N, C-alpha and C positions, 0 to 999 in steps of 0.2 A: 504494500500500500504506500501511497505517497501523500505529501501534505505540504503546507506552506513552509517557507524558510524558518528556521529556529530563531527566536529573538536573540539579538546580540548580547544583551546584558546577562541573560539567563543561560547562555550556552557556553560550554567549554570544549566543544568539538573542534578539531583542527579544521574541519570543513563540515558542511551540512549534508554531504552525500550519505546515502544509506550504505552501511558496511555490509558487504556480502562475505561472511565468514563460513568456515566449514560447519558440518552438522554437529560438531562437538562444542561449539561456542556457547557461552553463558551470558545471560543478561541478569544483572543483580539489581534488585530494587531494595533500597535501604533507607529508612527514615532514621536520621541521627547518625552518630559516629560509633555505633556499637562495635565492640571488640577492635577498636582502632582500625576499622575497615579491613579486618583480616580476610574475610571471604573474597572480596574483589582483588585484594593484594595477592592472595594465593593463586587465584585463577589467572591474573595477569602474568605472574611469574611463570606459570605453566603454559602460557600462550593460549589460554582458553577464554579470556574475558572479551566479550563483544563490547559491552559498555556497562557502566555504573549509572543508575538513576537514583538520585538522592534529593533531599529537600534543600540543603544548603551546602555549597562547596566554596571554600574560602582559600584559594591559592594565594601565594605572595602578592600577586597583582590585583587581587579582588578589591572592589570598592568598599567591601565590608570592613577591611582592615584600616580604612581611613575614618571610620566612625567609632569613636571611643565607646559609645553606649552599646555597641554590638560586639564587644570583645569576647563575650561568652561563647560566640560562635566561631572564634578563630581556630578552635581545634577541629573544625569540620574540613580537614584536609590531611593528606598523608603524602609525603614526598615519594613513596614507592609508586604512587598513582599519578605522578606528574605527567606522564605520557599517555595515560589512559583516556579513552573517550568517556566523558562524564557529562551527564545532563542534570541540571539543577535549576531551581527557581528561587534564588535568595530574595529578590525583591518582592515576589509574590508571597513568600513565606513570612517576611517581616510584616507585610500588610495583613496577612491572616492572623498573625499573633497579636497585632494591635487591635484588630477587629474583635478577636476573642476576649481581649482585655476590656474593651468597651462594653461588650455584652455581659461582662462579669462571669464568664464561663470558668468554672473551677472543677477540680477533681476529675471524676470520670467524664463529665460533660466536655471538659476541655480536651481530654485525651481522645475521646471519640471524634470530636470536631477536627482535631489535627490529623488523625488517622484517615478520616474520610476525605479531607482536603487533599492529602497526599495521594490517595488512591485515585481520585478524580484526575489529578495531573498525570500520574503514571499511565492510566488507562489511555489517555489521549496520545501519549508518547509511544505506547506499544503499538497503536494502530498505524504509526508512521514507519514501522520496521518491516522490511521485506519478509515475505514468507520464506521460511527455511526451517530445517530441523534444529531446534535450539533447546537449551535448558534454561528455565526461568527460576531464579532463586529470590525468595522474599522472606523476611522475618515474619513471625506470627503476629497476628492482630492487625496487619496492614495489607492483607492480601485477599480478603473475602470477595472483592469485586474483580480482582486481577486474575486469579487462578482460572475461573471459567473462561475468560477471554483467551488465555494461553492454551488451555485444554482444547478449545474449539479450533485452534490453529495447529493442533497436533504436537505442541511442545511438551517436554517433560517438566512437571512442576515439582519443585523442591522447597519445602518450608524449613526455616531455621527456628525451632521452637525455643523461645527465649527463657521460658520458665517451665515448671512442672504442671502447669495448667490448672484445671478446676480442683484437682485433688489438693494442690497447695492451698487454694483458697479455703477449702474445708479444714485443713490443718490449722490455718491461721485463725479461722473463726473459732475453733475449739480452744486455741490458746487465749483468745480474748475472753472467752467464758472463764477459763482458769484464772485469768488476771482481770477479772471484771472491775476490780478496785482501781485499776490503772487507767488514767485518762489518756485516750489515744485518738488520733485523727483518722485512723484506718477505716475504710468503708469497703464492703464487698462490691464487686463489679456488677453492673446491671445485667439483667437476663439477656438483653440484646447483644451485649459484648460476647457472652459465651455462645449465643446462637451463631454469631458471625464466625467465631473460632471453630465451631463444629463443622460449619460449611467449609472452612479452609482445610481442616485435616481430612475431610471426606474427599475433597477434590485433589489434594496433593498426591503425587505418586510416591514421594519419599519425604520423610520427616527427619531432620537432623536435630539431635539433642546433644547436650554437652556432657552428660553424665548418665551412668546406669540408674541413678536415683530418678532422674527425669523420665527415663524409659519406663521404669517401674510405675511411676505415677500415671503416665499415659496409658499403660496397660489396664489400669483401673477404669478407664473410660471406654474400654472395648476396642482400642486401636490395635490392629494385628501387629505382632512382633516383627514380621518380615518387612513392614513398612517403615520401621524406625531404625536409623543409623546413629550410633554413638560416636561422636567426634569431639574430642576435648577442645578447650579454648587454646588459643595461641598466645604466648607471651614471651617476647624476646627482650633482652637487656643489652646494655653496652658491654656486659661481661660475657656475652654469648661465646661459647667455646672454651671458657675457662672454668675451673672448679669454683664452687661457691661454698664458703665456710661461714659458720655463725660468728658474729662479732662478739669477742670476749667482753664480759661485763662483770660488775660486782657480784660475786657469788653469795653475798649475804642478803641480797634482796632481789626482787623480780619485778621489773616494770612491764606490765601487761598492756597491750594495745588492742582495742576494739575499734576498727575503722569501717565506716559504711553507714547505711541507713540505720538509725537507732530506733528499732521497732521490735514488736513482739515476735514477728516472723524470724528475725535474726537471733532470737533467743535472749533478748536483753532482760526480760523479766527473770529468767532463770539465772543469768549471769549476775544480776544484782542480788538475787537471793543467795547465790554462792558467796558473794562478797560479804553478805551479812553473816554467813557461817564463819567467815575469816576475819571478822571485824577486830578481833584481838590479836591478829597476826600482822604486825606492822611491816613484815617483809614484802607482802604482796600489795603492789600499788597498781590500780587500774586507771587507764586513760581512755576516755570515750571521745572519738573524733568523727564528726559527720553531722548531718541534719537529723533532727529528732522528731518522731511522730508521737512520742510519749512525753508527758509532763516531767520536767526535770526534778520535781519533788520526789520522784521514785528513788533517787539516790542522794538527795540533799543532806540526809543525816549521816552519811557514811564518809568518814574523814579520809579514807584511802581511795576514794573514787573522785575523779575530776572529769569534767566535760569541757573540751576546748572549741566546740562548735564545728561548722563546716570548714574544709580546707580547700585551697586552690590546688589545681593539679600539680603546680610547681612545688608545693609544700609537702606533698605526700611522701616522697622518698626520704625527706628529712625526718619526718615523724617515725618512719620505720627505723631509721638509723638511731633514734633515741630510745628504742624499745628492746627488751630482752626476748619477748615472746609475743606473737600475735594470736588472738583467740577468736574462733569462729564457731559459736555454739548454735548455728542456725537450725531451725526446724525444717527448712526447705529452701533450696537454692538450685537454680539450673546448673550453676557451676560455682560461682563466687571468685571473681578475678582477684580480689584482694589477697587471697591466700597465695596466689602465684606471685603477686607483687612483693609480699613479705618474704617469700623464699628467695626471690631474686635479690633482695636486699640483705640476705644472710640472716634472716630472722626466722627461727623455728616456729611452727604453727601447732596450736591445739585446735583440732577441727572435729566438727560433727561428721557423721557418716552419711548425712543427707545433703550432699553437695558433690561437686566434682572431686575426682580422686587424685588430688595433688600431693597429699601427705602419705608417706610410707612410715608406718608406726615404728619408732625407734631409730629412724634414719634421719628424717628432716623435721620431725615433730611427733606428735602423739594424737591418736584417734580416741575420741571420747567413747566409752563403752555404752553410755546412754546420755540423755540430756537432762537428767535430774540434777538439781543444784548441788547435792552432795558429791556427785561424780565430777562435776565441773570444778568444784572447790578442791577435790582431791587431785585432779589433774594439774591445777596451778601449783599446788604444794609440791607435787612430784617434779614439775618442771623447775621449780626453784632449787630443789635439792639434788636432782639427778640430770641436769642439762648436759653434763659432760658425757653422758652415755650415748648421745646421738652420733651416728656415723653418716656424715654428709656425703652425698654423691653430686653429680653434675645435673642439677635440677633444670637448668636453662635449656638443655638439649631435648627435653621431653616434649615441648610444645612449639615446634618450629613451623614456619610457613611452608616449608617443603613437605612436611608430613601432612599438613592440612590439605595442600594441593593434591597429593597422592590419594588421599581418602575421598576428596570431592569428585575427582575425575573418574573414580571407579563407580560412582552412583549411576 
């Protein structure tokens, strides 16, 4: 199919001609900068990327970089994709965000408004692409309209499931019942949100998840095992190819870091209960970093717990460097990139078993036997007293772009 020329400001193609690639080429539709654009980067490196379609693309020459108020979108770019064909609508996106703000859309209403705007844009772009045997990739919750269009053209549809789906919501709802005394801004998704998702997974030919935990949760929704592929997250550091070792610290105390969304899903209620069990053990100091969904009164009476608020991306590695152990007592996560960041910084991790498999027990951290506060408290004490037992390997080689590309092109 053909169409009018692409708008100059919103286009980053070298030219507006339709690319005719081989039958193995991929089109990636991605709202946001999830996983630092790992999927399109991997496909481009493998010579299989047709184009990336995204909401905002901010290369060094972008007009967005000249507007100080828009600096939060400066991370919508990756140098690995400098030569890729990218379609984005930054001006339209900014207008939509301002419109949503004027309409006072919040929470799920705003999320669904943004998702629908993006799909409408992508649908028009897809109609401009010449018919050919292609593979279409989109992350979940932004593809309910797009997958049927691609299916009708004979394309292979692949969904990247960003979380464990409805089962996770049920787990979180139960946790809010357990901690009904905790003030939280969390709200379950509307029925229409899950209806759209069920349409996506039904239409998808393959569903990529980042952990066996996510695959297990999807199985509870009746999704056949053969349709689900487990591919872990990618994370590479400047130390790629070198051994990573824990940073030696004061053996008489333990500075524990929790970084991310501070909410009940991430296990914050149980972690704070664990700190209450350790309130007389001054060796264990807990720092909470990130935006919070729960009222700060939850930990206000604990002298060994501090909250430093949200961090800029540039500050994250510094806070890891100031910590002895990273803790992730999550009740459910599609993967949890933070544990990979911690390991890359040389910080061992105390992790839940309900997330990505980044931790090898006794090698680069410890796996919690369960998520009860007593078990979490015991794990922190053990880390304080036995951290020298760890046998560190080369963590950075496990989650490479090359491995991701190999797994994707086998789909």
